[in-house]
C-alpha positions in Angstrom: 144.8 65.4 150.6 141.0 65.4 151.5 139.6 68.0 153.3 137.9 66.4 156.0 141.1 64.6 157.2 143.2 67.8 156.8 140.4 69.2 159.4 141.2 66.8 161.8 144.8 67.3 161.9 145.1 71.0 161.4 145.2 72.3 164.8 147.9 70.0 165.7 149.9 70.6 162.6 149.6 74.5 163.2 151.1 74.5 166.5 153.8 72.2 165.6 154.7 74.9 163.2 155.5 77.3 165.8 158.6 75.2 167.0 159.6 74.4 163.2 157.9 71.0 162.9 156.2 70.9 159.5 155.1 67.5 158.6 153.5 68.3 155.5 155.6 71.2 154.0 158.9 71.7 152.3 161.6 72.3 154.6 162.5 75.8 155.0 165.3 77.8 157.0 162.8 79.3 159.0 161.4 76.2 160.0 165.0 75.0 161.1 165.5 78.3 162.8 162.6 78.0 165.1 163.4 74.1 165.7 166.9 74.6 166.7 165.8 77.4 169.0 163.0 75.1 170.5 165.4 72.4 171.1 168.0 74.7 172.5 165.7 76.0 174.9 164.5 72.5 175.8 168.0 71.3 176.4 168.6 74.4 178.7 165.5 73.6 180.6 166.2 70.2 180.9 169.9 70.8 182.2 168.6 73.3 184.7 166.4 70.7 186.3 169.1 68.2 186.3 171.6 70.5 188.1 169.0 71.1 190.6 169.4 67.5 191.7 173.0 67.6 191.4 173.4 70.8 193.7 170.5 70.0 196.3 172.9 69.7 199.0 174.5 73.4 197.7 171.0 75.1 197.6 169.7 73.2 200.9 166.7 72.1 198.8 164.2 70.1 201.2 162.3 67.0 200.8 159.3 68.8 199.3 161.5 70.9 197.1 163.1 67.3 195.9 159.4 65.8 195.8 158.2 69.0 193.6 161.2 68.3 191.4 160.8 64.5 190.6 157.7 64.7 188.4 158.4 67.7 186.4 161.7 66.3 185.8 160.3 63.0 184.5 158.1 65.0 182.4 161.2 66.8 180.8 162.5 63.2 180.1 159.2 62.7 178.3 159.7 65.8 176.2 162.8 64.7 175.2 161.8 61.3 173.9 158.8 63.0 172.1 161.1 65.7 170.3 163.3 62.8 169.3 160.1 60.8 167.8 158.7 63.6 166.0 161.9 64.7 164.5 161.1 61.8 162.2 159.0 63.8 160.0 159.0 61.9 157.0 157.8 58.5 158.8 155.0 61.2 160.7 154.3 62.2 156.9 154.3 58.8 155.6 151.7 57.6 158.0 149.4 60.7 157.2 149.9 60.5 153.6 148.8 56.4 153.9 145.6 57.5 155.7 144.8 60.0 153.1 145.3 57.5 150.4 142.4 55.5 152.1 140.4 58.3 153.1 136.9 58.7 151.1 137.2 61.5 148.6 133.6 61.5 147.8 130.9 60.0 150.0 127.7 59.3 147.8 126.1 57.1 150.5 124.2 59.2 152.9 124.4 56.9 155.8 128.1 56.6 155.3 128.6 60.2 155.4 126.6 60.8 158.4 128.7 58.2 160.1 132.2 59.6 159.2 130.6 63.3 160.1 129.9 62.1 163.6 133.2 60.5 164.1 134.8 63.6 162.9 132.7 66.4 164.8 133.1 64.4 168.2 136.8 64.2 167.6 137.2 67.9 166.8 135.3 68.7 169.7 137.2 66.2 172.1 140.8 68.0 170.7 139.0 71.6 171.3 138.1 70.9 174.7 141.3 69.5 175.7 143.3 72.1 174.4 141.3 74.9 176.2 141.2 73.1 179.5 144.9 72.2 179.3 145.8 75.8 178.1 144.1 77.2 181.4 145.5 74.5 183.8 149.0 75.5 182.4 148.4 79.3 182.9 147.5 78.6 186.6 150.0 75.9 187.2 152.8 78.3 185.8 151.7 82.2 186.0 149.7 81.9 189.1 153.1 81.3 191.0 154.2 84.8 190.0 150.9 86.6 191.3 151.1 84.8 194.6 154.7 85.9 194.9 153.9 89.6 194.2 151.0 90.0 196.2 152.0 87.9 199.3 154.8 88.6 202.1 155.7 86.6 205.2 157.0 88.8 208.2 158.1 91.5 205.8 160.3 89.0 204.0 159.5 88.0 200.1 159.3 84.4 199.3 160.1 84.0 195.4 158.1 81.1 194.2 158.7 79.1 190.9 156.6 76.8 188.8 159.5 74.7 188.2 162.7 73.6 190.2 165.7 74.7 188.3 169.2 75.4 189.4 170.5 79.1 188.9 174.4 79.9 189.3 173.3 83.1 191.3 171.2 83.9 194.3 167.5 85.3 193.7 167.5 88.1 196.1 166.0 90.8 194.1 162.6 91.3 192.3 164.3 92.0 189.3 166.1 88.8 189.1 163.1 86.9 190.2 161.3 88.3 187.6 163.9 87.5 184.8 164.3 84.0 186.3 160.3 83.6 186.2 160.0 84.7 182.9 162.5 82.2 181.6 160.6 79.4 183.3 157.5 80.6 182.3 157.9 81.0 178.7 160.0 78.0 178.4 157.5 75.9 180.5 154.4 77.0 178.8 156.0 76.5 175.0 157.1 73.1 175.8 153.7 71.8 177.4 151.7 73.5 174.8 153.4 73.2 171.7 155.0 69.5 172.2 153.8 67.8 175.3 150.3 68.0 174.6 150.1 68.3 171.0 152.4 65.0 170.4 149.5 63.0 172.3 146.9 64.5 170.8 148.6 63.8 167.1 148.7 60.3 168.2 145.2 60.3 169.3 144.1 61.9 166.1 145.8 59.7 163.9 144.6 56.5 165.7 140.9 57.7 165.7 141.2 58.3 162.0 142.3 54.9 161.6 139.4 53.8 163.5 137.2 56.0 161.2 138.5 53.8 158.2 138.1 50.8 160.0 134.6 51.7 160.8 133.7 52.4 157.5 135.1 49.2 156.5 132.7 47.4 158.8 129.9 49.3 156.9 130.9 48.2 153.5 131.4 44.5 154.6 128.0 44.5 156.3 126.2 45.9 153.3 128.4 44.3 150.5 126.3 42.9 147.8 126.5 39.2 147.8 125.4 37.1 144.6 123.2 34.4 145.0 122.2 31.3 143.1 119.9 31.3 140.6 116.8 29.3 140.1 119.2 26.6 138.5 121.9 26.6 141.6 124.5 28.5 139.5 125.9 31.9 140.3 126.0 34.5 137.4 129.7 34.7 136.4 129.8 38.6 135.7 127.8 39.5 139.0 130.1 36.9 141.3 133.6 38.3 139.6 131.9 41.9 140.7 131.2 41.0 144.0 134.8 39.1 144.3 136.7 42.2 143.3 134.7 44.2 145.7 135.4 42.1 148.9 139.1 41.6 147.7 139.3 45.4 147.4 138.0 45.8 151.0 140.4 42.9 152.2 143.3 45.3 151.0 142.2 48.1 152.5 142.2 45.9 155.6 145.5 44.9 155.1 146.7 48.3 154.7 145.0 49.7 157.9 146.7 46.7 159.7 150.0 47.9 158.3 149.3 51.7 159.4 148.9 50.5 162.9 151.9 48.9 162.8 153.7 51.9 161.4 152.2 54.3 163.9 153.3 52.1 166.9 157.2 52.1 165.1 157.0 55.9 165.3 155.3 56.6 168.6 156.0 53.4 170.5 159.1 55.2 172.7 156.4 57.8 173.5 153.9 55.3 174.6 156.6 53.2 176.7 157.4 56.4 178.5 153.9 57.2 179.4 153.2 53.6 180.6 156.5 53.6 182.6 156.7 57.1 183.9 153.2 58.2 184.5 152.4 56.2 187.6 155.6 57.7 189.4 154.4 61.3 188.1 150.9 61.0 189.2 152.3 59.5 192.7 154.3 62.5 193.3 151.8 65.3 192.6 149.4 63.3 194.4 151.6 63.4 197.5 152.2 67.1 197.0 148.4 67.4 196.9 147.6 65.7 200.2 151.0 66.9 202.1 151.1 70.7 200.8 151.0 73.6 203.0 150.5 77.2 202.9 148.1 78.8 200.6 145.2 77.3 198.9 146.7 78.0 195.6 149.3 75.4 196.1 146.5 72.8 196.6 144.7 74.0 193.5 147.9 73.9 191.3 148.4 70.4 192.5 145.0 69.1 192.1 145.2 70.6 188.4 148.7 68.4 188.1 147.3 65.6 188.8 143.8 66.0 186.9 145.5 66.9 183.8 148.3 64.3 183.8 145.7 61.5 184.6 143.5 63.0 181.5 146.5 63.0 179.1 147.1 59.5 180.0 143.7 58.7 179.3 143.9 60.7 176.0 146.1 57.7 175.2 144.2 54.9 176.5 140.9 55.8 174.9 141.9 55.4 171.1 144.3 52.4 172.2 140.8 50.6 173.2 138.9 52.2 170.5 141.5 50.8 167.9 141.2 47.2 169.4 137.7 47.3 169.4 137.3 48.6 165.6 139.9 46.2 164.5 137.8 43.4 166.2 134.7 44.4 164.8 135.9 43.9 161.2 135.4 40.1 162.1 132.0 40.5 163.1 131.2 42.7 160.3 132.7 40.3 157.8 130.4 37.3 159.3 127.5 39.3 158.8 128.2 39.7 155.1 125.7 36.7 154.0 129.2 35.0 152.9 127.5 31.8 153.3 125.4 32.4 150.2 128.2 33.3 148.0 130.5 31.5 145.9 133.6 29.6 147.0 136.1 32.6 146.0 134.2 35.3 148.0 134.1 33.0 151.1 137.9 32.6 151.0 138.5 36.2 151.4 136.0 36.7 153.7 137.5 33.6 156.0 141.0 35.5 155.5 139.8 38.7 156.9 138.1 36.9 160.0 141.3 35.1 160.6 143.4 38.5 160.3 140.8 40.2 162.8 141.5 37.3 165.4 144.4 39.6 166.3 143.2 43.0 167.3 145.2 46.1 166.4 146.4 48.2 169.4 149.0 51.1 170.7 151.8 49.3 171.8 154.7 50.4 173.9 157.4 48.9 172.3 155.8 45.6 172.6 155.9 45.4 176.1 152.4 46.5 177.1 149.1 47.7 175.5 147.6 51.0 175.8 144.3 50.4 176.6 141.3 51.0 179.2 143.3 47.9 181.6 146.7 49.7 181.0 145.2 53.1 182.4 143.6 51.6 185.4 147.1 49.8 186.2 148.8 53.0 185.9 146.3 54.5 188.4 146.4 51.4 190.6 150.2 51.7 190.7 150.2 55.5 191.3 147.9 54.9 194.3 150.0 52.2 195.8 153.3 54.3 195.3 151.6 57.2 196.7 150.5 55.2 199.9 154.1 54.2 200.1 155.8 57.4 199.9 153.0 59.3 202.4 154.0 56.3 205.0 157.7 57.1 204.5 157.3 60.9 204.8 155.2 60.6 207.9 157.7 58.0 209.5 160.5 61.1 209.0 158.2 63.6 210.3 157.9 61.9 213.7 
């Protein structure tokens, strides 16, 4: 595989290996054991959250406890969908290899090399910043509750705080029990979020941007393709015309392959995008509700604010490449039109017309065909979450009166 392409994916692939997902390597016993361990931990974590709702009356959970558990439970559902989708390792590997097949091995043209390097540099920088900020936020969200519990008391009574709402078949009435339960939540929650939830979204982000890079290089080639003009006698040079025809035919095939890769991407990640579109508004609603209604320490407000911001930013991380992909695929038609096709022979024109017609329907990230992931969808998710938040807050205030 081209080193520049590997460089865009290496960070995500290394993290996935921690949980036994090796998309490019051969199957191994070690990776299988890691994957079984992670899936078991994920299922146990999900069952604990599910039992919290089933046993809410028994453990006397109040309204705020339920409100805190709902968004985390929905994110756990997204985790299950992601692990199922990523278990189709051969299909993910196939997409990576299809991109690698079209990826330029050597770049002689200096302008094209600068163009590609600029995209790759911005992509790596974006991924790096997202990982660092999300890691910091997860550390505060998860581990901060332990320090608050250890260093605070209320009337001499210790209040045991947890980052997640899980059901335990025993009472947490001592510090050692709390430490053991918290350690399980912290390690499991941190591993799930940093090794599955976030890398999965960023893998989709990176693969989509890689396709956009190839689309942009295709546009450059179309805009600068050599078009054979008529000589003084009004006749095309047959040899040069055939060479030009072969060049534009190769570009048309590349465009067709890129469209197919984007369709394959939707087939693999469509369910993940669907859960983002369908559940993110509710998740943002409840995290926002906790932010405006939470009582107690300022830490709880900071924790809720980070949850809202990180979740909204992750949704944006899927809307951004979807919008870029749509714009880049539409840009192929403009680039084809700028290729001086009107001065070429008939065969050249036919290929250009086919590419322009194919580009009229842009590529996009699809939520199982129900919705397209772009800036409009991101705005709809944010507006829906605000509407849900207003309704939930009004209902809560009515019950408190």
